[in-house]
N, CA, C and O atoms as CSV, one atom per row, in Angstrom:
chain,resi,resn,atom,element,x,y,z
A,1,MET,N,N,0.857,-1.173,0.000
A,1,MET,CA,C,0.000,0.000,0.000
A,1,MET,C,C,0.900,1.233,0.000
A,1,MET,O,O,1.789,1.363,0.841
A,2,SER,N,N,0.667,2.111,-0.926
A,2,SER,CA,C,1.489,3.316,-1.027
A,2,SER,C,C,1.095,4.325,0.056
A,2,SER,O,O,0.049,4.209,0.695
A,3,PHE,N,N,1.956,5.300,0.235
A,3,PHE,CA,C,1.699,6.342,1.239
A,3,PHE,C,C,0.437,7.125,0.884
A,3,PHE,O,O,-0.342,7.485,1.766
A,4,ARG,N,N,0.238,7.387,-0.398
A,4,ARG,CA,C,-0.943,8.139,-0.832
A,4,ARG,C,C,-2.219,7.350,-0.530
A,4,ARG,O,O,-3.204,7.909,-0.048
A,5,THR,N,N,-2.189,6.064,-0.814
A,5,THR,CA,C,-3.341,5.208,-0.531
A,5,THR,C,C,-3.615,5.158,0.964
A,5,THR,O,O,-4.768,5.209,1.393
A,6,PHE,N,N,-2.561,5.059,1.751
A,6,PHE,CA,C,-2.714,5.044,3.206
A,6,PHE,C,C,-3.342,6.342,3.701
A,6,PHE,O,O,-4.216,6.315,4.567
A,7,CYS,N,N,-2.906,7.473,3.162
A,7,CYS,CA,C,-3.475,8.774,3.561
A,7,CYS,C,C,-4.949,8.879,3.180
A,7,CYS,O,O,-5.751,9.418,3.942
A,8,ILE,N,N,-5.306,8.368,2.009
A,8,ILE,CA,C,-6.714,8.376,1.600
A,8,ILE,C,C,-7.535,7.507,2.544
A,8,ILE,O,O,-8.640,7.881,2.938
A,9,LEU,N,N,-6.996,6.350,2.904
A,9,LEU,CA,C,-7.688,5.445,3.827
A,9,LEU,C,C,-7.917,6.102,5.183
A,9,LEU,O,O,-9.023,6.055,5.720
A,10,ILE,N,N,-6.877,6.710,5.735
A,10,ILE,CA,C,-7.000,7.363,7.037
A,10,ILE,C,C,-7.991,8.525,6.957
A,10,ILE,O,O,-8.806,8.710,7.862
A,11,SER,N,N,-7.924,9.300,5.885
A,11,SER,CA,C,-8.845,10.430,5.715
A,11,SER,C,C,-10.287,9.951,5.593
A,11,SER,O,O,-11.195,10.541,6.177
A,12,MET,N,N,-10.493,8.875,4.829
A,12,MET,CA,C,-11.845,8.334,4.655
A,12,MET,C,C,-12.433,7.891,5.992
A,12,MET,O,O,-13.580,8.207,6.308
A,13,THR,N,N,-11.649,7.164,6.767
A,13,THR,CA,C,-12.168,6.668,8.046
A,13,THR,C,C,-12.368,7.798,9.046
A,13,THR,O,O,-13.314,7.770,9.833
A,14,LEU,N,N,-11.488,8.786,9.021
A,14,LEU,CA,C,-11.647,9.933,9.921
A,14,LEU,C,C,-12.888,10.738,9.553
A,14,LEU,O,O,-13.606,11.208,10.436
A,15,CYS,N,N,-13.144,10.900,8.268
A,15,CYS,CA,C,-14.365,11.610,7.847
A,15,CYS,C,C,-15.618,10.887,8.312
A,15,CYS,O,O,-16.579,11.526,8.741
A,16,GLY,N,N,-15.619,9.570,8.233
A,16,GLY,CA,C,-16.774,8.805,8.717
A,16,GLY,C,C,-17.004,9.014,10.198
A,16,GLY,O,O,-18.143,9.162,10.641
A,17,SER,N,N,-15.923,9.028,10.966
A,17,SER,CA,C,-16.055,9.249,12.410
A,17,SER,C,C,-16.502,10.663,12.733
A,17,SER,O,O,-17.347,10.868,13.604
A,18,LEU,N,N,-15.941,11.632,12.038
A,18,LEU,CA,C,-16.334,13.026,12.280
A,18,LEU,C,C,-17.792,13.255,11.889
A,18,LEU,O,O,-18.495,14.034,12.534
A,19,GLY,N,N,-18.244,12.581,10.840
A,19,GLY,CA,C,-19.652,12.676,10.464
A,19,GLY,C,C,-20.551,12.194,11.584
A,19,GLY,O,O,-21.538,12.848,11.922
A,20,GLY,N,N,-20.214,11.056,12.159
A,20,GLY,CA,C,-20.986,10.531,13.285
A,20,GLY,C,C,-20.926,11.429,14.502
A,20,GLY,O,O,-21.924,11.613,15.199
A,21,TYR,N,N,-19.746,11.990,14.759
A,21,TYR,CA,C,-19.586,12.885,15.909
A,21,TYR,C,C,-20.491,14.114,15.775
A,21,TYR,O,O,-21.184,14.483,16.723
A,22,PHE,N,N,-20.483,14.742,14.602
A,22,PHE,CA,C,-21.299,15.949,14.446
A,22,PHE,C,C,-22.792,15.635,14.458
A,22,PHE,O,O,-23.587,16.451,14.925
A,23,LEU,N,N,-23.181,14.478,13.957
A,23,LEU,CA,C,-24.596,14.103,14.042
A,23,LEU,C,C,-24.997,13.810,15.483
A,23,LEU,O,O,-26.129,14.083,15.881
A,24,LYS,N,N,-24.082,13.260,16.260
A,24,LYS,CA,C,-24.344,13.049,17.694
A,24,LYS,C,C,-24.535,14.392,18.391
A,24,LYS,O,O,-25.450,14.554,19.199
A,25,ARG,N,N,-23.669,15.350,18.075
A,25,ARG,CA,C,-23.815,16.688,18.670
A,25,ARG,C,C,-25.121,17.337,18.240
A,25,ARG,O,O,-25.765,18.022,19.034
A,26,ALA,N,N,-25.512,17.129,16.999
A,26,ALA,CA,C,-26.764,17.714,16.503
A,26,ALA,C,C,-27.970,17.108,17.195
A,26,ALA,O,O,-28.980,17.786,17.386
A,27,SER,N,N,-27.880,15.851,17.571
A,27,SER,CA,C,-29.035,15.186,18.172
A,27,SER,C,C,-29.308,15.628,19.596
A,27,SER,O,O,-30.378,15.350,20.137
A,28,SER,N,N,-28.366,16.307,20.201
A,28,SER,CA,C,-28.542,16.686,21.605
A,28,SER,C,C,-29.580,17.789,21.813
A,28,SER,O,O,-30.134,17.918,22.904
A,29,ASN,N,N,-29.845,18.579,20.778
A,29,ASN,CA,C,-30.825,19.658,20.972
A,29,ASN,C,C,-31.847,19.706,19.836
A,29,ASN,O,O,-32.132,20.773,19.291
A,30,LEU,N,N,-32.386,18.555,19.489
A,30,LEU,CA,C,-33.446,18.507,18.481
A,30,LEU,C,C,-34.799,18.547,19.178
A,30,LEU,O,O,-35.257,17.544,19.726
A,31,ASN,N,N,-35.427,19.703,19.152
A,31,ASN,CA,C,-36.725,19.871,19.798
A,31,ASN,C,C,-37.861,19.991,18.801
A,31,ASN,O,O,-39.000,19.635,19.104
A,32,SER,N,N,-37.556,20.492,17.614
A,32,SER,CA,C,-38.592,20.696,16.611
A,32,SER,C,C,-37.964,20.596,15.229
A,32,SER,O,O,-36.747,20.477,15.088
A,33,ILE,N,N,-38.802,20.645,14.231
A,33,ILE,CA,C,-38.316,20.592,12.852
A,33,ILE,C,C,-37.484,21.835,12.536
A,33,ILE,O,O,-36.561,21.781,11.722
A,34,LYS,N,N,-37.815,22.952,13.182
A,34,LYS,CA,C,-37.064,24.189,12.956
A,34,LYS,C,C,-35.635,24.060,13.483
A,34,LYS,O,O,-34.693,24.492,12.817
A,35,THR,N,N,-35.462,23.478,14.656
A,35,THR,CA,C,-34.105,23.297,15.179
A,35,THR,C,C,-33.334,22.285,14.342
A,35,THR,O,O,-32.110,22.362,14.239
A,36,LEU,N,N,-34.047,21.340,13.748
A,36,LEU,CA,C,-33.394,20.383,12.859
A,36,LEU,C,C,-32.866,21.078,11.603
A,36,LEU,O,O,-31.732,20.838,11.187
A,37,ILE,N,N,-33.678,21.926,11.011
A,37,ILE,CA,C,-33.287,22.596,9.768
A,37,ILE,C,C,-32.140,23.577,9.990
A,37,ILE,O,O,-31.258,23.697,9.139
A,38,PHE,N,N,-32.139,24.272,11.113
A,38,PHE,CA,C,-31.130,25.298,11.353
A,38,PHE,C,C,-29.937,24.807,12.178
A,38,PHE,O,O,-29.112,25.615,12.604
A,39,ASN,N,N,-29.838,23.516,12.405
A,39,ASN,CA,C,-28.739,22.964,13.181
A,39,ASN,C,C,-27.537,22.749,12.270
A,39,ASN,O,O,-27.563,21.878,11.400
A,40,LYS,N,N,-26.491,23.534,12.465
A,40,LYS,CA,C,-25.325,23.459,11.580
A,40,LYS,C,C,-24.565,22.136,11.729
A,40,LYS,O,O,-23.893,21.704,10.793
A,41,CYS,N,N,-24.664,21.503,12.878
A,41,CYS,CA,C,-23.954,20.238,13.084
A,41,CYS,C,C,-24.476,19.142,12.162
A,41,CYS,O,O,-23.716,18.257,11.771
A,42,ILE,N,N,-25.750,19.184,11.811
A,42,ILE,CA,C,-26.308,18.200,10.883
A,42,ILE,C,C,-25.652,18.343,9.520
A,42,ILE,O,O,-25.308,17.349,8.881
A,43,TYR,N,N,-25.482,19.575,9.079
A,43,TYR,CA,C,-24.882,19.811,7.769
A,43,TYR,C,C,-23.395,19.467,7.763
A,43,TYR,O,O,-22.884,18.919,6.787
A,44,ILE,N,N,-22.712,19.787,8.845
A,44,ILE,CA,C,-21.289,19.440,8.948
A,44,ILE,C,C,-21.126,17.925,8.968
A,44,ILE,O,O,-20.254,17.389,8.284
A,45,GLY,N,N,-21.956,17.230,9.742
A,45,GLY,CA,C,-21.901,15.771,9.787
A,45,GLY,C,C,-22.195,15.152,8.435
A,45,GLY,O,O,-21.511,14.220,8.012
A,46,GLY,N,N,-23.208,15.665,7.755
A,46,GLY,CA,C,-23.531,15.165,6.418
A,46,GLY,C,C,-22.410,15.409,5.430
A,46,GLY,O,O,-22.136,14.573,4.568
A,47,LEU,N,N,-21.760,16.559,5.557
A,47,LEU,CA,C,-20.630,16.884,4.686
A,47,LEU,C,C,-19.474,15.909,4.905
A,47,LEU,O,O,-18.863,15.435,3.947
A,48,PHE,N,N,-19.183,15.617,6.158
A,48,PHE,CA,C,-18.114,14.658,6.447
A,48,PHE,C,C,-18.467,13.265,5.929
A,48,PHE,O,O,-17.607,12.574,5.384
A,49,TYR,N,N,-19.723,12.845,6.093
A,49,TYR,CA,C,-20.139,11.542,5.572
A,49,TYR,C,C,-19.998,11.492,4.047
A,49,TYR,O,O,-19.527,10.497,3.496
A,50,CYS,N,N,-20.403,12.556,3.378
A,50,CYS,CA,C,-20.287,12.602,1.909
A,50,CYS,C,C,-18.827,12.580,1.476
A,50,CYS,O,O,-18.467,11.873,0.535
A,51,LEU,N,N,-17.993,13.344,2.155
A,51,LEU,CA,C,-16.569,13.353,1.833
A,51,LEU,C,C,-15.956,11.972,2.049
A,51,LEU,O,O,-15.141,11.520,1.245
A,52,GLY,N,N,-16.345,11.307,3.127
A,52,GLY,CA,C,-15.872,9.947,3.376
A,52,GLY,C,C,-16.303,8.984,2.282
A,52,GLY,O,O,-15.529,8.116,1.878
A,53,ALA,N,N,-17.538,9.130,1.798
A,53,ALA,CA,C,-18.031,8.269,0.724
A,53,ALA,C,C,-17.257,8.510,-0.573
A,53,ALA,O,O,-16.932,7.566,-1.293
A,54,ILE,N,N,-16.969,9.764,-0.860
A,54,ILE,CA,C,-16.186,10.090,-2.062
A,54,ILE,C,C,-14.784,9.512,-1.952
A,54,ILE,O,O,-14.267,8.941,-2.912
A,55,LEU,N,N,-14.166,9.658,-0.783
A,55,LEU,CA,C,-12.835,9.087,-0.587
A,55,LEU,C,C,-12.865,7.563,-0.678
A,55,LEU,O,O,-11.896,6.953,-1.132
A,56,ASN,N,N,-13.958,6.947,-0.255
A,56,ASN,CA,C,-14.124,5.511,-0.382
A,56,ASN,C,C,-14.118,5.103,-1.855
A,56,ASN,O,O,-13.484,4.116,-2.229
A,57,ILE,N,N,-14.815,5.856,-2.675
A,57,ILE,CA,C,-14.850,5.577,-4.116
A,57,ILE,C,C,-13.463,5.737,-4.719
A,57,ILE,O,O,-13.037,4.911,-5.526
A,58,VAL,N,N,-12.753,6.799,-4.334
A,58,VAL,CA,C,-11.384,7.008,-4.831
A,58,VAL,C,C,-10.487,5.862,-4.391
A,58,VAL,O,O,-9.669,5.380,-5.174
A,59,LEU,N,N,-10.629,5.428,-3.167
A,59,LEU,CA,C,-9.797,4.356,-2.622
A,59,LEU,C,C,-10.005,3.045,-3.378
A,59,LEU,O,O,-9.077,2.248,-3.512
A,60,LEU,N,N,-11.223,2.824,-3.871
A,60,LEU,CA,C,-11.505,1.600,-4.625
A,60,LEU,C,C,-10.712,1.532,-5.927
A,60,LEU,O,O,-10.567,0.458,-6.511
A,61,LYS,N,N,-10.208,2.655,-6.373
A,61,LYS,CA,C,-9.355,2.673,-7.568
A,61,LYS,C,C,-8.004,2.016,-7.283
A,61,LYS,O,O,-7.384,1.455,-8.186
A,62,TYR,N,N,-7.552,2.083,-6.043
A,62,TYR,CA,C,-6.212,1.628,-5.685
A,62,TYR,C,C,-6.180,0.311,-4.918
A,62,TYR,O,O,-5.177,-0.401,-4.956
A,63,ILE,N,N,-7.253,-0.015,-4.230
A,63,ILE,CA,C,-7.289,-1.209,-3.377
A,63,ILE,C,C,-8.525,-2.021,-3.742
A,63,ILE,O,O,-9.585,-1.447,-3.992
A,64,PRO,N,N,-8.408,-3.348,-3.777
A,64,PRO,CA,C,-9.594,-4.173,-4.059
A,64,PRO,C,C,-10.672,-4.002,-2.990
A,64,PRO,O,O,-10.383,-3.705,-1.831
A,65,TYR,N,N,-11.909,-4.195,-3.408
A,65,TYR,CA,C,-13.056,-4.017,-2.516
A,65,TYR,C,C,-12.977,-4.936,-1.304
A,65,TYR,O,O,-13.388,-4.559,-0.207
A,66,ASN,N,N,-12.449,-6.145,-1.501
A,66,ASN,CA,C,-12.395,-7.074,-0.374
A,66,ASN,C,C,-11.368,-6.651,0.673
A,66,ASN,O,O,-11.286,-7.276,1.730
A,67,LEU,N,N,-10.585,-5.611,0.409
A,67,LEU,CA,C,-9.722,-5.005,1.424
A,67,LEU,C,C,-10.287,-3.695,1.946
A,67,LEU,O,O,-10.162,-3.392,3.133
A,68,VAL,N,N,-10.911,-2.913,1.064
A,68,VAL,CA,C,-11.436,-1.604,1.477
A,68,VAL,C,C,-12.505,-1.764,2.551
A,68,VAL,O,O,-12.502,-1.039,3.545
A,69,LEU,N,N,-13.407,-2.701,2.358
A,69,LEU,CA,C,-14.502,-2.848,3.321
A,69,LEU,C,C,-14.006,-3.222,4.715
A,69,LEU,O,O,-14.433,-2.589,5.680
A,70,PRO,N,N,-13.128,-4.218,4.877
A,70,PRO,CA,C,-12.620,-4.494,6.231
A,70,PRO,C,C,-11.762,-3.357,6.790
A,70,PRO,O,O,-11.788,-3.097,7.993
A,71,LEU,N,N,-11.006,-2.682,5.930
A,71,LEU,CA,C,-10.179,-1.576,6.413
A,71,LEU,C,C,-11.019,-0.389,6.867
A,71,LEU,O,O,-10.543,0.474,7.604
A,72,ASN,N,N,-12.266,-0.353,6.425
A,72,ASN,CA,C,-13.184,0.695,6.868
A,72,ASN,C,C,-13.455,0.601,8.373
A,72,ASN,O,O,-13.952,1.555,8.971
A,73,SER,N,N,-13.133,-0.532,8.982
A,73,SER,CA,C,-13.334,-0.685,10.428
A,73,SER,C,C,-12.402,0.214,11.240
A,73,SER,O,O,-12.586,0.357,12.449
A,74,ILE,N,N,-11.416,0.815,10.599
A,74,ILE,CA,C,-10.565,1.793,11.289
A,74,ILE,C,C,-11.421,2.958,11.800
A,74,ILE,O,O,-11.050,3.640,12.755
A,75,THR,N,N,-12.550,3.171,11.161
A,75,THR,CA,C,-13.489,4.212,11.599
A,75,THR,C,C,-13.856,4.031,13.070
A,75,THR,O,O,-14.023,5.017,13.788
A,76,TYR,N,N,-13.983,2.792,13.524
A,76,TYR,CA,C,-14.362,2.533,14.915
A,76,TYR,C,C,-13.279,2.997,15.888
A,76,TYR,O,O,-13.580,3.392,17.014
A,77,ILE,N,N,-12.035,2.948,15.458
A,77,ILE,CA,C,-10.947,3.436,16.309
A,77,ILE,C,C,-11.059,4.945,16.475
A,77,ILE,O,O,-10.965,5.465,17.587
A,78,TRP,N,N,-11.261,5.646,15.359
A,78,TRP,CA,C,-11.440,7.105,15.441
A,78,TRP,C,C,-12.662,7.451,16.289
A,78,TRP,O,O,-12.623,8.382,17.094
A,79,THR,N,N,-13.734,6.703,16.105
A,79,THR,CA,C,-14.967,6.965,16.844
A,79,THR,C,C,-14.746,6.820,18.346
A,79,THR,O,O,-15.235,7.632,19.130
A,80,LEU,N,N,-14.016,5.794,18.741
A,80,LEU,CA,C,-13.717,5.590,20.155
A,80,LEU,C,C,-12.907,6.765,20.709
A,80,LEU,O,O,-13.183,7.257,21.803
A,81,LEU,N,N,-11.914,7.203,19.952
A,81,LEU,CA,C,-11.087,8.324,20.413
A,81,LEU,C,C,-11.878,9.623,20.493
A,81,LEU,O,O,-11.733,10.378,21.455
A,82,LEU,N,N,-12.715,9.893,19.489
A,82,LEU,CA,C,-13.544,11.103,19.519
A,82,LEU,C,C,-14.532,11.063,20.681
A,82,LEU,O,O,-14.746,12.072,21.354
A,83,ALA,N,N,-15.134,9.901,20.915
A,83,ALA,CA,C,-16.098,9.771,22.017
A,83,ALA,C,C,-15.413,10.003,23.361
A,83,ALA,O,O,-15.989,10.620,24.257
A,84,TYR,N,N,-14.203,9.516,23.497
A,84,TYR,CA,C,-13.479,9.676,24.762
A,84,TYR,C,C,-13.034,11.121,24.976
A,84,TYR,O,O,-13.276,11.694,26.038
A,85,PHE,N,N,-12.388,11.708,23.976
A,85,PHE,CA,C,-11.806,13.042,24.160
A,85,PHE,C,C,-12.812,14.182,24.001
A,85,PHE,O,O,-12.695,15.198,24.687
A,86,LEU,N,N,-13.785,14.038,23.122
A,86,LEU,CA,C,-14.697,15.154,22.860
A,86,LEU,C,C,-16.053,15.016,23.543
A,86,LEU,O,O,-16.704,16.019,23.833
A,87,LEU,N,N,-16.480,13.790,23.800
A,87,LEU,CA,C,-17.786,13.591,24.426
A,87,LEU,C,C,-17.699,13.110,25.868
A,87,LEU,O,O,-18.710,13.007,26.562
A,88,GLY,N,N,-16.483,12.819,26.308
A,88,GLY,CA,C,-16.293,12.392,27.690
A,88,GLY,C,C,-16.829,11.009,28.002
A,88,GLY,O,O,-17.117,10.711,29.161
A,89,GLU,N,N,-16.969,10.161,27.000
A,89,GLU,CA,C,-17.477,8.816,27.239
A,89,GLU,C,C,-16.374,7.933,27.816
A,89,GLU,O,O,-15.188,8.145,27.561
A,90,ARG,N,N,-16.788,6.948,28.592
A,90,ARG,CA,C,-15.828,6.031,29.221
A,90,ARG,C,C,-15.451,4.920,28.253
A,90,ARG,O,O,-16.247,4.509,27.409
A,91,ILE,N,N,-14.229,4.448,28.393
A,91,ILE,CA,C,-13.751,3.331,27.585
A,91,ILE,C,C,-13.413,2.185,28.527
A,91,ILE,O,O,-12.483,2.276,29.329
A,92,GLY,N,N,-14.174,1.116,28.418
A,92,GLY,CA,C,-13.940,-0.048,29.266
A,92,GLY,C,C,-12.976,-1.026,28.611
A,92,GLY,O,O,-12.527,-0.821,27.484
A,93,ARG,N,N,-12.673,-2.080,29.331
A,93,ARG,CA,C,-11.691,-3.047,28.820
A,93,ARG,C,C,-12.227,-3.819,27.626
A,93,ARG,O,O,-11.442,-4.224,26.770
A,94,TYR,N,N,-13.536,-4.039,27.534
A,94,TYR,CA,C,-14.084,-4.744,26.387
A,94,TYR,C,C,-13.990,-3.890,25.121
A,94,TYR,O,O,-13.764,-4.410,24.028
A,95,LYS,N,N,-14.162,-2.602,25.275
A,95,LYS,CA,C,-14.001,-1.718,24.123
A,95,LYS,C,C,-12.538,-1.699,23.673
A,95,LYS,O,O,-12.248,-1.723,22.477
A,96,LEU,N,N,-11.637,-1.656,24.629
A,96,LEU,CA,C,-10.213,-1.700,24.277
A,96,LEU,C,C,-9.851,-3.025,23.622
A,96,LEU,O,O,-9.056,-3.053,22.682
A,97,LEU,N,N,-10.418,-4.112,24.103
A,97,LEU,CA,C,-10.182,-5.413,23.494
A,97,LEU,C,C,-10.722,-5.446,22.062
A,97,LEU,O,O,-10.094,-6.018,21.172
A,98,GLY,N,N,-11.866,-4.842,21.848
A,98,GLY,CA,C,-12.434,-4.757,20.501
A,98,GLY,C,C,-11.548,-3.967,19.562
A,98,GLY,O,O,-11.342,-4.360,18.414
A,99,ILE,N,N,-11.018,-2.847,20.049
A,99,ILE,CA,C,-10.113,-2.030,19.243
A,99,ILE,C,C,-8.836,-2.800,18.933
A,99,ILE,O,O,-8.317,-2.721,17.819
A,100,LEU,N,N,-8.333,-3.538,19.902
A,100,LEU,CA,C,-7.142,-4.359,19.675
A,100,LEU,C,C,-7.405,-5.405,18.589
A,100,LEU,O,O,-6.545,-5.653,17.745
A,101,CYS,N,N,-8.573,-6.006,18.611
A,101,CYS,CA,C,-8.929,-6.976,17.565
A,101,CYS,C,C,-8.976,-6.316,16.188
A,101,CYS,O,O,-8.531,-6.901,15.200
A,102,ILE,N,N,-9.512,-5.101,16.125
A,102,ILE,CA,C,-9.554,-4.374,14.858
A,102,ILE,C,C,-8.138,-4.092,14.360
A,102,ILE,O,O,-7.839,-4.305,13.185
A,103,VAL,N,N,-7.275,-3.619,15.244
A,103,VAL,CA,C,-5.904,-3.301,14.859
A,103,VAL,C,C,-5.177,-4.551,14.364
A,103,VAL,O,O,-4.484,-4.502,13.348
A,104,VAL,N,N,-5.326,-5.651,15.063
A,104,VAL,CA,C,-4.682,-6.901,14.653
A,104,VAL,C,C,-5.237,-7.364,13.305
A,104,VAL,O,O,-4.478,-7.795,12.437
A,105,GLY,N,N,-6.544,-7.280,13.128
A,105,GLY,CA,C,-7.155,-7.670,11.862
A,105,GLY,C,C,-6.685,-6.813,10.698
A,105,GLY,O,O,-6.382,-7.328,9.622
A,106,VAL,N,N,-6.625,-5.495,10.917
A,106,VAL,CA,C,-6.141,-4.593,9.869
A,106,VAL,C,C,-4.688,-4.899,9.540
A,106,VAL,O,O,-4.293,-4.873,8.374
A,107,PHE,N,N,-3.899,-5.188,10.556
A,107,PHE,CA,C,-2.481,-5.534,10.334
A,107,PHE,C,C,-2.367,-6.766,9.440
A,107,PHE,O,O,-1.596,-6.770,8.480
A,108,PHE,N,N,-3.128,-7.804,9.751
A,108,PHE,CA,C,-3.054,-9.030,8.963
A,108,PHE,C,C,-3.578,-8.833,7.541
A,108,PHE,O,O,-3.107,-9.489,6.613
A,109,LEU,N,N,-4.542,-7.941,7.366
A,109,LEU,CA,C,-5.048,-7.689,6.025
A,109,LEU,C,C,-4.035,-6.967,5.140
A,109,LEU,O,O,-3.987,-7.181,3.928
A,110,THR,N,N,-3.238,-6.120,5.753
A,110,THR,CA,C,-2.327,-5.296,4.961
A,110,THR,C,C,-0.993,-5.952,4.669
A,110,THR,O,O,-0.254,-5.471,3.810
A,111,ILE,N,N,-0.652,-7.058,5.371
A,111,ILE,CA,C,0.650,-7.690,5.068
A,111,ILE,C,C,0.515,-8.729,3.973
A,111,ILE,O,O,1.503,-9.356,3.593
């Protein structure tokens, strides 16, 4: 995997996580349809999801689909880090074990 492909992969997974993060922030104050329409976090989250999807399509040019889909699980690592640092969520040992399994799986896929 080239450095450029690796950067696209990391960017794609980070965009997916940021999309989820901003949609989570948007959901905290949804009281009416008006707050939904004027909530900037919804648009930012949607933008990140769209950017991640575009990067996914670009990545398919360089890596076979049977690798891109499992490598997309890196998104869960970013999500865990964003939840811990930005949302103050707790990380238990089972979550850490899950992340370790993802890292080991990604390692074996890339060698």
